[in-house]
N, C-alpha and C positions, 0 to 999 in steps of 0.2 A: 281520693284513696290512691295510694301508690301502686303502680303495676310492676315495679322492679322486684326481682327475685331476692336481692340482697343489697345492702348498703355497704360500700367499701370504706372502712375507716382509714383515711389517708390524709387527714388534716394534722399538720404539725402544731403541737403545743396549743390546743384550743383552750379557751378560758374554761376553768373548771366549773361544772354545774352539778347541783344536787337537787333531788326532788323534794318538795316541801313536806309531803306526808311522812316520809321516812326520817326527815329531820325533826319533825314534831313528835313522832311516836317511836318508842323503843323496839323496833323490829329486830335489831341485830344484837347478837351476844357480845358482851364485853369480856367473856371468859377466854382464857387461852387453852382450856380443856374442852373436850366435846360436851356440849350442853344439850341434853335430850329432854329437858322439861318443857311442858306445854305452858305458854305464857298468855295471860289474858289481861288486857288493859281497857280502861274506860275513862274518857276525859271529855268534858264539854259535848256530850252526845255522840262522840265517836267511840266505837267499840272495835277492838282488834284482838284476834286470837292468832298466836304464832305457834305452829306445830312443826317441830323439827323431824328430820328423818333419822334413821339409825346412825347416820354419819354425824349428827349433831346439827344444831341451829347455825345458820350462816352468821359469821362474825363481822364485826365492823371493819376488819381488814379485808374480808371478802367483798365488802361493799365497794372497794376500789374499782372492781370490774364494772359495776353499774355506773359509778361516777364517770369512768372513762367512756363508756358507751353513751351516756346522756350528754356528755360534753361534746363528743363527736357529732351527735345528731343535732344539737342546738346550733353549733357552729355551721353545719351544713344547711340547716333551715335558714339561718341568717344570710347565708351566701346564695340563697335561691336554688339550692340543689334538691333533687327528689330524694326522699328518704323512705325507709320501711322498717318493720319490726326486726327483721333479721339482719344482723351486722356481721361482716367478715373482717377480720383483723389479723395482723401478724402478732404472734405471741410475744416476740421479742420487743415490739413497739409498746405493747401493754405493760410488760415488766419494767421497761426503762421509764415509761411515763409515770408509773406508780411507785417508783423508787424501790423496786424489788430486785432481788438477786437473780441474775441471768445464768446461774450455773444449772446443772442438772437438777439439783434439789429445788431450785426456784420454779422450774417447769413442773415438777411433780407436785409442788404445793399449789400451783395454779390449777391443776386438774382437780385437786381436792376441794379447792374453793368453788369450782363450777359444780361439783357434786353437791356441796352443801347449799348453794344458791338454788339449784333445781329441786332439791329435796325439801327445802323449807317452804311450808305452806302457810299462806295468809288468808284469814277469813275476816272481812271488814266491811263497814259501811262508810268508810272515809270518802269524802267527796274528791273526785278526780276530774279536773276540767269542769264541764258544765253538768256533770251527772253525779247523782248519789245512788249507789247501788250496794247491796250486800252480796258479796261474791267471795269465792275461794280461788286461789291461784298460787303458782310458785313465783318466787322472786324472778326467776327466768323460766321461760317455757321449755327451752331445750338448748343443747349445746353439742358441738361436734368438733373434734380435733383431727386435723390431718397432719401426719408426721411422716418423715422419711422411713422407708422400710428398714428392717433389721435394727430396731431400737434407736433410730435417729431422733433428733429433736423435733418439736412441733414446727410445722411449716406455717399453717394457718389455723385459725379458730373461727367457728361460726357460732353466734349467740342469737337466740330469738327471745326478745324481751316479752314479758307479759303484756297483754292488751291494756291492762290497767296502767302500767308504768309508761307504756308508749303514748297512751292518751294524755297522760300528765305532761309529757314532754311537748307534744303538739300544742297543748293548751298553755304552754309556757309557765306551768306550775313548778318553777325551778328557781333557785337562787345561785348566785355566783359565790364560789369559795375562794379563799386565799390560795395563791400558788404554793404556799408553804404547808398546805394541809397534809400532803403526803409525807412531809417530814415529821409529822407528829407520830411517834411510835407507840405511845401508851394508849390502849383502848379508851380509857376514861377521858383523856385529853381530847381525843377526837370527838367523843360524844358531847362533852361540854362545849367544845367549839361549835358543833352543829347547833346546839340549843342557843348559844349566844348569837350565832348568825341569824337564826330564825326569829328570835325575840327582840333583838336590837336592830332590826332592819330599819325602821323609821323613827325609832326613839333613841335617845342618847345612852340610856342605861336600862337595865332590867334587874329588879329586885325579886328574889325568890327565896322561900324558906329552904333550909337544908332538907327537910322531909319531902317537900315537893320536888326539889331538884333530884333527890335520890330516886323518887318514883319516875320522873320524866327521863332520867338517864337510863333506867332499866337495870340498875345495879343490884346484884345478889348479895353484896356485902351488908353486914349490919350497919345501921345508920351511923353508929359511933365510928366504925372503920371508914365508912364513906366520908364522914366529916373530916377525919384525919387526912384522907387522901386529897380532899379539896384544899385543906390548909397547906399541904405540900405544894399543890399547884399554885396557890397564892404566893408562896415563898419563891418558887421557881420562876414565876412570871414569864412562862414560855409560850402562851397562846398567841398566834398571829392576830392582829387587829383588836384584841380585847384584853382587858385587865380585870382581874378578880380581886375583891376585897371582902372582909368579913365585917358585918354590922351587928348591933345589938339584937337580941331576941332571936338568935340563931338564923340570921338572914345573910344571904350572899348577894353582893352587888356585882353585877357584870356590866362593865362600861366599855364604850368604844375608845380606843386609843385616838389621840389627836391625829387626824388625817387631813392633809392639805388638799382642798378641793380645787382641781384645775379649772373649774368653770366650763363654759362652752368650748368645744374644740375649735381651734383656729383654722382647721383644715376644711376646705370645701368638699362636698360629697364626692365630686369626681376625682379628688385626689386619692381616695381609697380604691377606686376602680383602677386607677393607673398603678397603684402600689401592688395590686395583685400580680402584675407582670414581674415585679421584683421578687415577690415572695409567694410564688405559686404553691398552693396546698396549705398555706398557713391560715390561721384564723386572723384575718386582717383587723377585725375589731379589737381583739385581744392585744395585738401589736400596737394599735393606736392608743389604747389605754395605757400600755406600758410606756410608750413614748411620752404621753402627757404626764405620767408620774415622774419620769426622768426629768422632764422640763421643769416641773414644779420644784422638785428637790434640788435643782440646779439654781434656784433663785428666780425663776421666771425671766430669763434674759429676753430682751426685746427681739421679736421675730419679724424681720423685714420681709422675709420670704418663707412663710411657714411650711409650704409644701416642699420646697427645696430642702429645708432643714430636716423635715421628716424623712425625705428620700435618702439623704446622706446617712442619717441615723439607721434607717431601715437596711440599707446596703451593708453597713457594718454589723448590724444585728444578725442578719441572715448569714453573712460570711462566717461569723463566730459560731 
């Protein structure tokens, strides 16, 4: 158990992580208007009730805050740092990382997102880590904003995650998201990407009926309207990592795009430790994965000195 009062979010560009339970179950609203309806879902023995506050249910764009926090915690755990449920972060860093507006309106919308996250209550028996419990909790337990006096901008933000979500992070009940996830602006695109990432993890594709996809997405639109929206997504072909197609009998196939596998890393373990001196505060594992992807896309040129090649690339990456 951590004895720290708070964890400081100071890791640059960590690999994006999302918790498995909220990827599987439609906890977040896809609506752009306040959603105050109580939602109940049941699937494969898991039951979940989502009760919004008067501010409305937390939206899938509000979830950006949780993804940012989870990503910071997982990167810190991978680096051997001590973590705890309360995170302290700079509001500007959060806005930039999640591709949000950094104007005054952007800060105001951030506060509204915190209010919806804290006000939305979950009652569930979903397994989290090694436990299965029926419990009720907010998506975040509490939040606090420190701002400069006389109407100044936010200086720092403190967020305390629910014990349920924090336990999922420590149990590594998370999946990596594409760096392009925050570039998806339409709520349904984000939700379908989450489901694709969850269900295409170890298999090449996933076939699902439109009716089941409608239910798992948590869409309030009639099925015919939902089907039309999915067809527009198929035509646009804008999801990172996945491609959608329509099959007979009202079935949607979601398949993985062809990704070149770099295979085992050519870097010795000690190379990553030395790389931390070049890129202090960065998620070094995310940078290693990025370098491997660049190397593969370059045609896998022969590496006579892999660590030196990585160091040269890393120095340029950090400088940029």
